[in-house]
C-alpha positions in Angstrom: -12.5 19.4 6.4 -12.0 16.4 4.1 -11.7 12.8 5.4 -8.2 11.4 5.8 -7.0 9.3 2.9 -5.4 6.0 3.8 -3.3 3.5 1.8 -4.7 0.1 1.0 -3.8 -3.0 -0.9 -6.0 -5.4 -2.7 -6.0 -8.6 -4.7 -8.5 -9.9 -7.2 -9.5 -13.5 -6.6 -9.6 -15.6 -9.8 -11.1 -18.9 -10.7 -8.5 -20.7 -12.8 -10.0 -24.0 -14.0 -6.9 -25.1 -15.9 -3.6 -23.5 -14.9 -2.0 -24.7 -18.2 -4.4 -22.6 -20.3 -3.9 -19.5 -18.1 -7.6 -18.6 -18.5 -9.5 -17.2 -15.5 -12.7 -15.6 -14.4 -12.6 -12.9 -11.6 -14.7 -14.0 -8.7 -13.8 -11.7 -5.8 -11.7 -9.0 -4.3 -9.8 -8.8 -0.9 -9.0 -5.3 0.4 -6.6 -4.7 3.3 -6.2 -1.2 4.9 -4.0 -1.4 8.0 -4.7 2.2 9.0 -8.4 1.5 9.2 -8.0 -2.0 10.7 -9.9 -3.3 7.7 -9.6 -6.7 5.9 -12.6 -8.0 4.0 -13.3 -10.1 1.0 -16.3 -9.7 -1.3 -17.1 -12.4 -3.8 -19.4 -13.0 -6.7 -19.4 -16.1 -8.9 -21.0 -15.5 -12.3 -22.0 -19.0 -13.0 -22.8 -18.4 -16.6 -19.4 -16.8 -17.3 -17.7 -19.7 -15.4 -19.6 -22.3 -17.3 -18.8 -20.7 -20.6 -15.1 -20.9 -19.7 -15.1 -24.3 -18.1 -18.4 -26.2 -17.9 -16.7 -29.0 -15.9 -16.0 -26.7 -12.9 -18.1 -27.1 -9.9 -19.4 -23.6 -9.2 -20.5 -24.6 -5.7 -16.9 -25.8 -4.9 -15.6 -22.4 -6.1 -18.2 -20.6 -3.9 -17.2 -22.8 -0.9 -13.5 -21.9 -1.4 -14.4 -18.2 -1.5 -16.5 -18.5 1.7 -13.4 -20.0 3.4 -11.3 -16.9 2.2 -14.0 -14.6 3.6 -13.9 -16.4 6.9 -10.1 -16.0 7.1 -10.5 -12.3 6.4 -13.1 -11.9 9.1 -11.0 -13.8 11.6 -13.6 -16.5 12.1 -12.8 -19.3 14.4 -14.1 -21.6 11.6 -11.0 -20.6 9.6 -8.7 -22.4 12.2 -5.3 -21.1 12.9 -5.4 -18.8 9.8 -8.5 -17.1 11.2 -6.7 -16.4 14.6 -3.7 -14.8 13.1 -3.1 -11.0 13.1 -4.9 -9.1 10.3 -1.7 -8.4 8.3 -0.8 -12.1 8.5 -4.2 -13.1 7.3 -3.9 -10.8 4.3 -0.5 -12.4 3.6 -2.1 -15.8 3.7 -4.9 -14.8 1.3 -2.5 -13.0 -1.2 0.0 -15.9 -1.3 0.3 -17.5 -4.7 -1.2 -21.0 -4.9 -2.0 -23.6 -7.6 -5.6 -24.3 -6.7 -8.7 -23.4 -8.7 -9.1 -20.2 -6.7 -6.0 -18.0 -6.9 -5.1 -14.4 -6.0 -3.9 -12.1 -8.7 -1.1 -9.6 -8.2 -1.3 -7.1 -5.3 -2.4 -3.6 -6.2 -2.7 -0.5 -4.1 -4.3 2.9 -3.7 -5.7 5.4 -1.3 -9.2 5.8 0.0 -11.2 7.5 2.8 -13.7 4.6 3.0 -12.3 1.1 2.6 -15.7 -0.6 2.5 -16.9 1.6 -0.2 -13.7 1.1 -2.1 -14.1 -2.6 -1.9 -17.6 -2.4 -3.3 -16.4 -0.2 -6.1 -13.6 -2.7 -7.0 -16.0 -5.7 -6.9 -18.4 -3.9 -9.3 -15.6 -2.8 -11.6 -13.5 -5.9 -11.7 -15.8 -8.9 -10.9 -19.4 -8.2 -11.7 
């Protein structure tokens, strides 16, 4: 018997040093699968790639912003009210457009039988 496939949504997190230039580097992926009660972010800042695009960007500040997104996804108390919200609301918060250096891309979807494995696959394919 094959495992049950479940629908999921994901967004790619981007570092956008200058919004006016519309250039970015992918730095993470957030995957939400309601059926599996799963919401996680996996991030990787390629500092060389980021420096090639925008040497003035503080890579540690980008990493800090990504850690905050990871905390929201985990539901950590350190994320404040956003971390205490229901899982679907937390995903809504993470995927909402913003004009900061770290921004979510468009929402995409698919099906999987293993959300964690799918998230690893997306991180390898789209970020690393």
